[in-house]
C-alpha positions in Angstrom: 93.9 149.2 135.7 94.2 151.4 132.7 92.8 152.6 129.4 94.1 152.6 125.8 96.1 155.6 124.6 93.8 158.6 124.3 93.0 161.0 121.6 94.1 164.6 122.1 90.8 165.7 123.6 90.8 162.9 126.2 94.5 163.3 126.7 93.9 166.9 127.9 91.2 165.7 130.2 93.6 163.1 131.7 96.3 165.7 132.0 97.2 164.5 135.4 94.8 162.5 137.5 94.4 164.3 140.8 96.1 167.4 142.3 96.7 169.6 145.3 97.2 166.7 147.7 95.5 167.0 151.1 98.0 166.8 153.9 97.4 164.1 156.6 98.3 164.5 160.3 102.0 165.3 160.5 104.0 162.2 161.3 107.6 161.1 161.2 109.4 161.2 157.9 110.8 158.1 156.3 114.3 159.6 156.9 114.0 158.6 160.5 111.1 159.5 162.8 111.3 159.0 166.5 108.4 156.6 166.8 110.2 154.2 164.5 113.6 154.3 166.2 116.6 156.5 165.6 117.7 157.5 162.2 119.6 154.7 160.5 118.7 152.1 163.2 117.7 148.6 162.1 115.4 146.1 163.7 114.8 142.4 163.3 113.1 140.8 160.3 109.5 141.9 159.8 106.8 139.6 158.3 103.8 141.3 156.7 100.7 139.3 155.6 98.2 140.3 152.9 95.4 138.8 150.9 96.1 141.3 148.1 97.6 140.1 144.8 100.3 141.3 142.3 99.9 141.0 138.6 103.2 142.3 137.3 106.3 143.9 138.8 106.7 146.0 135.6 105.1 149.4 136.3 103.9 149.5 132.6 101.9 146.3 133.0 99.8 146.8 136.1 97.6 149.4 137.7 96.3 147.8 140.9 96.8 148.3 144.6 98.6 145.0 145.3 101.2 145.5 142.5 101.8 149.2 143.3 102.3 148.4 147.0 105.3 146.2 146.0 106.6 148.8 143.4 106.6 151.4 146.2 109.2 149.4 148.0 111.6 148.5 145.1 111.5 151.4 142.7 112.7 155.0 143.1 110.5 158.0 142.1 111.4 161.4 140.9 109.0 162.8 143.5 107.5 161.0 146.4 105.8 161.8 149.8 107.0 161.1 153.3 105.0 159.0 155.7 102.5 161.3 157.4 102.0 163.5 154.3 100.6 163.3 150.8 102.6 166.3 149.5 105.0 165.6 146.6 108.7 166.2 147.5 111.9 165.4 145.6 112.8 161.7 146.1 115.9 160.8 143.9 115.6 164.4 142.6 117.2 167.3 144.5 114.9 169.8 142.9 111.8 169.9 140.7 110.1 173.0 139.4 108.1 174.5 136.5 110.6 176.4 134.4 107.8 177.5 131.9 104.1 176.8 131.8 104.7 173.7 129.7 108.1 172.6 131.1 108.7 170.8 134.4 112.4 170.5 135.1 114.0 168.0 137.5 117.5 167.9 138.7 118.6 164.5 140.0 121.0 163.8 142.8 124.4 162.8 141.6 126.0 159.4 142.1 122.8 157.4 142.1 123.0 153.6 141.5 120.8 150.6 140.9 121.1 147.7 143.2 123.0 145.9 140.4 125.7 148.5 140.5 124.8 150.4 137.3 124.4 154.1 137.2 120.9 155.5 137.7 120.6 158.8 135.8 118.4 160.9 133.6 118.5 158.3 130.8 116.6 155.9 133.1 114.0 158.6 133.9 113.4 159.4 130.3 113.3 155.7 129.4 110.7 155.0 132.1 108.2 157.5 130.9 108.8 157.0 127.2 108.1 153.2 127.6 105.0 153.8 129.6 103.5 155.8 126.7 104.9 153.5 124.0 103.7 150.2 125.6 100.4 151.7 126.8 99.3 148.4 128.2 95.5 148.0 128.7 96.2 147.1 132.3 98.8 149.7 132.9 98.7 153.3 134.1 99.7 155.2 130.9 96.5 157.3 131.0 98.0 159.1 134.0 100.5 160.6 131.5 97.9 162.1 129.2 99.3 165.5 129.4 102.9 164.5 128.8 104.2 165.5 125.3 107.8 164.3 125.6 110.7 163.9 128.0 114.2 165.2 127.4 117.5 164.4 129.2 120.0 167.1 128.2 122.6 165.8 130.7 123.0 163.0 133.2 121.2 164.8 136.1 118.6 166.9 134.2 115.2 165.8 133.0 112.7 168.1 131.3 109.1 167.0 131.1 107.3 168.8 128.3 103.5 169.1 128.7 100.7 169.5 126.2 98.6 171.7 128.5 100.2 174.6 130.4 99.9 175.3 134.2 99.0 171.7 135.0 98.6 171.8 138.7 98.4 168.0 138.9 101.7 167.0 137.2 103.9 166.8 140.4 101.3 164.4 141.8 101.5 162.2 138.6 105.2 161.7 139.3 104.3 160.1 142.6 101.6 157.9 141.1 101.6 154.3 139.6 102.9 155.9 136.4 105.9 157.3 138.3 108.3 154.4 139.2 111.7 154.7 137.6 113.1 151.6 136.0 116.6 150.5 134.8 117.0 151.0 131.0 119.6 148.2 130.9 117.1 145.6 132.2 113.6 146.6 131.1 112.3 146.3 127.5 111.6 149.6 125.8 108.5 148.3 123.9 107.1 145.4 125.8 106.3 144.2 129.4 109.4 142.8 131.1 108.8 139.6 133.0 109.1 139.4 136.8 111.9 136.8 136.4 114.0 139.2 134.2 113.4 142.1 136.6 114.6 140.1 139.6 117.5 138.5 137.8 118.6 141.9 136.7 118.5 143.3 140.2 117.0 146.4 138.8 115.9 147.9 142.1 116.4 151.5 143.2 113.9 151.9 146.1 114.4 151.3 149.9 114.4 147.5 149.2 115.6 144.9 146.7 113.8 141.6 146.2 115.9 138.7 147.4 113.5 136.0 146.4 110.1 136.0 144.8 107.2 133.6 144.3 104.3 135.4 142.9 101.4 135.8 145.3 103.0 133.4 147.8 106.1 135.0 149.3 108.4 138.0 148.7 111.7 138.4 150.6 112.8 142.1 150.6 116.2 143.2 151.8 117.4 146.7 152.5 118.9 148.4 149.4 122.1 150.3 150.5 122.1 152.2 147.2 118.9 154.0 147.9 119.6 157.8 148.5 116.1 159.1 148.3 113.6 161.0 150.4 112.5 158.1 152.6 116.0 157.4 154.0 117.3 153.9 154.9 114.7 151.3 155.7 114.3 150.7 159.5 114.7 146.9 159.1 117.3 145.0 157.1 114.7 142.5 155.8 110.9 142.3 155.4 109.0 139.2 154.2 105.6 139.6 152.5 103.4 136.5 152.9 100.3 136.1 150.8 97.1 134.5 152.0 94.2 133.1 150.2 92.1 133.2 153.3 92.0 136.2 155.6 91.0 134.1 158.5 94.3 132.3 158.4 96.0 135.7 158.3 94.1 136.8 161.4 95.1 133.7 163.3 98.8 134.2 162.3 98.9 137.8 163.5 97.3 136.8 166.8 99.8 133.9 167.3 102.7 136.1 166.3 103.5 134.1 163.2 103.4 137.4 161.2 104.1 140.9 162.5 101.6 142.9 160.5 98.3 142.1 158.7 97.7 144.5 155.9 94.7 144.2 153.5 92.3 142.7 154.0 90.8 141.3 157.2 87.1 141.1 157.5 85.2 143.7 159.4 84.2 141.0 162.0 87.9 140.1 162.4 89.0 143.7 162.9 86.2 144.2 165.4 87.3 141.2 167.5 91.0 142.0 167.2 90.5 145.4 168.9 90.1 143.6 172.2 93.1 141.3 171.8 95.9 142.6 174.0 98.6 141.0 171.9 97.9 143.1 168.8 97.1 146.7 168.0 94.7 148.0 165.4 95.6 151.2 163.5 93.2 153.0 161.3 94.1 155.7 158.8 92.3 158.1 156.5 90.3 156.2 153.9 90.1 157.0 150.3 88.9 153.6 149.2 85.5 153.3 147.5 83.5 150.4 146.3 81.1 150.6 143.4 79.3 148.8 140.5 80.4 149.5 136.9 77.8 149.4 134.2 79.0 148.4 130.7 77.0 150.6 128.4 77.4 148.2 125.5 76.4 144.9 127.2 74.2 145.7 130.2 70.4 145.2 129.8 69.3 147.3 126.8 73.0 148.3 126.2 74.1 149.7 122.8 75.3 146.3 121.5 72.4 144.2 122.8 69.6 142.8 120.6 67.1 145.1 122.3 69.3 148.2 122.6 67.4 151.2 124.1 69.3 154.0 126.0 66.2 155.1 127.9 65.5 151.6 129.2 69.1 151.0 130.0 69.1 154.2 132.1 65.9 153.1 133.8 67.5 149.8 134.9 70.4 151.8 136.4 68.1 154.2 138.1 65.9 151.4 139.5 69.0 149.7 140.9 70.1 152.9 142.6 66.6 153.2 144.1 66.7 149.7 145.5 70.1 149.4 147.2 70.3 149.9 151.0 74.0 151.0 151.5 73.7 151.6 155.2 72.4 148.0 155.8 75.4 146.6 153.8 77.8 148.9 155.7 76.5 147.8 159.1 75.7 144.1 158.5 78.6 143.2 156.3 81.4 145.6 157.3 80.5 146.5 160.9 81.0 150.2 160.4 84.5 149.8 158.8 82.9 151.1 155.6 80.3 153.9 155.4 77.5 154.5 152.8 78.7 156.4 149.8 76.1 158.5 147.9 78.4 160.3 145.5 81.5 159.8 143.3 83.9 161.8 145.4 84.1 160.3 149.0 83.5 162.4 152.1 86.5 164.4 153.3 87.7 165.6 149.9 87.1 169.1 148.7 84.1 169.3 146.5 82.4 166.1 147.8 78.6 166.3 147.7 75.9 163.6 147.9 73.6 163.9 144.9 72.6 160.2 144.9 71.1 160.5 148.3 68.6 163.1 147.2 68.0 161.8 143.7 67.4 158.1 144.4 65.6 155.9 146.9 63.7 157.6 149.6 65.7 160.8 149.4 67.5 160.2 152.7 69.8 157.4 151.7 67.3 154.5 152.0 65.7 152.3 149.3 62.3 153.0 147.7 60.8 150.1 145.8 57.8 152.2 144.5 60.2 154.7 143.0 62.2 151.9 141.4 59.0 150.3 140.0 58.0 153.6 138.5 61.4 154.2 136.8 61.1 150.9 135.0 57.4 151.2 134.2 57.8 154.8 132.8 60.5 153.5 130.4 58.4 150.5 129.3 60.7 147.9 130.9 59.1 144.5 131.6 60.1 143.0 134.9 61.8 141.1 136.4 65.0 142.3 134.6 67.8 139.8 134.5 71.1 141.2 135.7 74.4 139.4 135.2 76.5 140.7 138.0 80.1 139.8 138.6 82.3 140.3 141.7 85.8 139.4 142.8 86.3 137.2 145.8 90.0 137.7 146.6 91.2 141.2 145.6 88.9 143.2 147.8 88.8 140.8 150.8 86.6 137.8 151.6 83.7 140.0 152.7 83.0 140.7 149.0 81.0 137.5 148.8 78.8 138.7 151.7 78.6 142.2 150.2 77.3 141.0 146.8 75.1 138.3 148.3 73.4 141.3 150.2 73.1 143.3 147.0 71.6 140.3 145.1 69.1 139.8 148.0 68.1 143.5 148.1 67.6 143.7 144.4 65.6 140.5 144.2 63.5 141.4 147.2 62.0 144.2 145.1 60.6 141.5 142.6 61.9 143.8 139.9 65.2 141.9 139.2 66.6 138.4 138.8 70.3 138.5 139.6 72.8 136.0 138.2 75.7 136.5 140.6 79.1 135.1 139.6 82.7 135.5 140.8 86.1 135.3 139.2 89.6 135.6 140.8 91.5 138.8 140.4 94.2 137.8 137.8 91.6 136.7 135.3 89.0 139.3 136.5 91.2 142.2 135.7 91.6 141.1 132.1 88.1 140.1 131.4 86.4 143.2 132.8 88.1 145.3 130.1 87.1 142.9 127.4 83.3 143.4 127.7 83.0 140.1 129.5 80.8 141.5 132.3 77.6 143.6 131.8 78.0 144.9 135.3 80.7 144.3 137.9 82.3 145.1 141.2 85.3 147.4 141.4 87.1 149.2 144.2 89.3 152.2 143.9 92.4 153.1 145.8 93.3 156.7 144.8 96.6 157.4 143.2 96.8 160.5 145.5 94.5 162.7 147.4 92.4 164.9 145.3 88.8 164.8 144.1 89.9 164.7 140.5 91.2 161.2 141.0 87.6 160.0 141.4 86.4 161.8 138.3 88.9 161.8 135.4 89.8 158.1 135.5 86.1 157.1 135.6 84.2 159.6 133.4 86.6 160.8 130.7 85.6 159.7 127.2 88.3 157.0 127.1 88.3 155.9 130.8 90.1 153.1 132.6 86.7 151.3 133.2 86.4 150.6 129.5 82.6 150.7 129.9 81.9 152.7 126.7 80.5 155.7 128.6 80.9 159.2 127.1 79.4 162.6 127.9 80.8 165.6 126.1 79.6 168.1 128.8 81.1 166.1 131.6 84.4 165.8 129.5 84.5 169.5 129.1 84.0 170.1 132.9 86.7 167.6 133.7 89.1 169.4 131.3 88.3 172.8 132.8 88.7 171.8 136.5 92.2 170.3 135.9 93.8 173.7 135.2 91.4 175.9 137.3 93.5 178.0 139.6 90.5 179.6 141.4 89.7 177.2 144.3 86.1 178.2 144.6 85.5 177.8 140.8 87.3 174.5 140.8 85.2 173.2 143.7 82.0 174.2 141.9 83.1 172.3 138.8 83.8 169.2 140.8 80.3 169.5 142.3 78.7 170.0 138.9 80.5 166.9 137.5 79.1 164.8 140.4 75.6 166.1 139.8 75.8 165.3 136.1 77.1 161.8 136.8 74.3 161.1 139.2 71.9 161.6 136.3 73.9 159.3 133.9 74.8 156.6 136.5 77.7 155.2 134.6 78.8 153.7 137.9 76.8 153.1 141.1 78.8 154.2 144.2 78.2 152.0 147.3 80.7 152.3 150.1 83.7 154.3 151.4 86.3 152.6 153.6 89.2 153.2 155.9 92.8 152.0 155.9 93.3 149.3 158.6 96.5 147.5 159.7 96.8 145.1 162.6 100.2 144.5 164.1 102.0 142.8 167.0 102.4 145.2 169.9 106.2 145.0 169.5 106.1 146.5 166.0 106.7 150.2 165.5 105.8 152.4 162.6 102.6 150.9 161.4 100.5 154.0 162.1 103.1 156.2 160.5 102.3 154.9 157.0 98.5 155.1 157.1 98.3 158.5 155.6 96.5 160.4 152.8 99.1 159.3 150.2 97.6 155.8 150.6 101.1 154.2 150.2 101.9 151.4 152.6 105.7 151.7 153.3 107.6 148.7 154.6 110.6 150.9 155.3 109.0 152.5 158.4 108.4 149.2 160.1 110.7 147.9 162.9 110.6 145.8 166.0 
């Protein structure tokens, strides 16, 4: 998920989405933790199931959780984080430091190679970031590089990142993000998205694994890459197979029967609850940065700027009345069995600066709905009811429970007699393209943070040119976003983060609904699953063994 290339003002605001990563509970490193076997040991083949989807293997062409999960296994990074932590550390680099306020200098390890045998050096690093900015694909992560002015490679092991904005505390985090995978300059195109077939044919892999065979969204066969010399160390298993499911119920049955070793994203809440009592599997739960929310398109929603009856006050009243009408706790309990919690703000609980302005400002003031308040919001703006809402959701990318979630939202809104909801669904590959093309007046999205900082829930969503492409802009919010990115005083930065949330609660450019956890279900013989459920939110196949 991405935005178009930004103007300078927005570029500064997107200087580096998220910073100062929170550290999860200390766990074994990818270089060889005790719980996953001795360093360098290998186990039998591992099979991992998922209902997630990939869009492209080219890092410049996708910005979604399913694609990034695969990229984390096959590409190297300049900086990365070990399992058990979200702190950036050198990966294929041996050092990385600010050598001036606007220069971040990286020294690469010597003798690095791609799986195809070619040299991996500073030219590849420069090439990787230059092409991200040049291609700037609408569905890619180029906006994460908003503060990057240029990249220089003065010799084979030195890379200098030159920044527009000095003292950018977030830039090391950006290098671990979806914009950070390093690609082979002898295989990838400099100015267009490289096809999956060309990537695999070129064996342009530099992470813990190579891809041995690939059938998109059906099966990926990974094999250990002996050329990887990075932070994570050798993979614990020689081979891992990723099996893709259209139906999470089939994935649940397969992990119970031992047909797969790990089920990762996304089982239903009911399935997870029942699996906790199955002695043949174990359920691991990690810190959750995932959120679910509704996006409002400010051009095409009711009374939006490009509708026949455009009226900003009426458009806001519709958003306010929806916020007054939703019962998040009921959805969390009935649909997700407590695996999700109600979310009343834009930054989820557990992150520095998180507050809950939507709980006080909307509904009954305690988190529950209030039909009278919703009725008044619409009446005061002169909105005739019922208001027709065209609401879109995705049935596959966020798990099969999305259907139940949005059926509940439709029912809650229509029970007020204030709304008539036309509910429709589209599968992810098409959905991810149409949502940025103004096809949906309001629609479901989920967010899996690039790394652990409150800013990662603010800059991507509320900057003037944001990845939502929902035509929202607020200059005061933009200025606060820019200021907090380089604020070195923790107390002042926290206050700015709170102020942004308060302002957003008044604008309601999105409607936060739920906050979730990371959950993986594995065979009892599998080791390492819990080690990768950390605050980096990167699922690492390399720690798995049996």
